[in-house]
N, C-alpha and C positions, 0 to 999 in steps of 0.2 A: 702579500707575497705571491708572485706569479710562479707557476711551475708548469713544466711540460707534463702532459698526461703520461701515466705509466702504461707500458705496453705489456700485453700478455704474450705467451710463447708464440701465438699465431700472428703476432705483429699488430694486432688490433688493440684498442683501448682495453685496459684491464677491467675485470669484473667490478673491482672496488671503485675505480673512477667512473665507470659506467653507471653504477648504482648511485653515485653522488650526483651526476648530471641529470639522470632521469628525474630526480626530485625537483630539478629546476623547472620542469614542465608541469608540475602539479597545478591543475586547474587552468592550464594554458594550452591544451591540445596534446597531441601525441608526440612523445620524444622520438628522435631518429632511431632506427634499428642500429644495433652495435656495428653491424657489418657495413653500414653506410658511411660511418665516420672515417675521415682520412687520418693518417698517422700523425700529422702535424696538428696538435691541439694543445690548448692550455687551460688551466683552471687558476683563478685568482682568488685567494683567501676563502675558498669554498663558497664564494658568492657569485662568481660569474665564470663563463666558459666561452670558448670559441674555437673554431677549426679553420684550417686553410687547405683548400684543394689547390694543387700546383699543376698547371697545364704543362704537359711534356711535348707539345707540338711546336713550341717556339713562338707562340703568340705574345708572350710576355704578360699574360693575364693570370692572376691568381684569384680564387673565389673564396671569400670569407663566408662561412656558413655555420649554422647551428649555434649562433650566439644566443645565450640565455643567462638569466640571473636567478639566484636563489630567492624565492618569494618569502622565505623566512627571515631574510636579512633586511635591515632598514633600507629605505630608498636611497639615502645618501651613501651608505656603505657599498651597496651593490652597484651604484652609479660609478663610484671611484674604481671599483674592481673591474667594471666593464671597460672603462677608459684604459686601464692597465692591459686588459686582454687585447683591445684594438691596437694600442700602441705597440705591443709586442709583435702581433701578427703583421702589422704594416712594416715594421722594421725588418722582420724576418723575410718578408716578401722582397723588399728592396735589396737586402743583403744577398738574396739568391738570384738577383738579376731580373726580377719582375718589375714592370713599370706601371702596372695598373692593378688595383684590387677592386673587385666587384663584390657586392654582398646582396643577400636576399633576407627578408624578414617580414613578419606580418603585423608587428605591433607598432602603433603610432609613436610610442615613446622612443623606440629604436630608430624610427624614421627621422624624428627630430634630432636625435643624438648624432646620427651619421651625417645629416645635413650640416649640423654645426661643425662637424669635423672636416667639411669640404667635399663630401660625396654629393654627386648630382643624381637626381631621380631619372629613371628610365621610364618605361611603359608602366603606367599605373594600373593597367588591366592585366598585368602579368599573373599567370597562374603557374605554380611550380608543380611539375609532374615528374614522376620517376617510376621505373619498372625494373625489376630484376630480370636479368637474362642469363642464359647458360652458354658456356663455350660450345662450339660445334663438336660433334662426336666423330 
């Protein structure tokens, strides 16, 4: 069963949902900081999650990010849950008028999964970098 993430009073992911998805990164690298996650995110059966950044400049491109699965679930169960996450986020992007969904990930299994779903590879040497900035004073 897929559900939208619960939001805290500050509009970000709730502490409870954040604690759930942080566990998805156990042994797989660092989870995203809570304040990096967009407000459109879903969790499927406590086995998979994903988020969608929506471009506001009119490009028609949405970015699916922070897709992860719960390593404590079976491979088959978390695979089904991840398909449900991707299906939901793709449908939502289309319903909101976006024509393209991009995604980034680092695991070969996700690479194969997204290819099977019709995604094309871009630059294989891509490195994802980010930096926190403050508004001008």
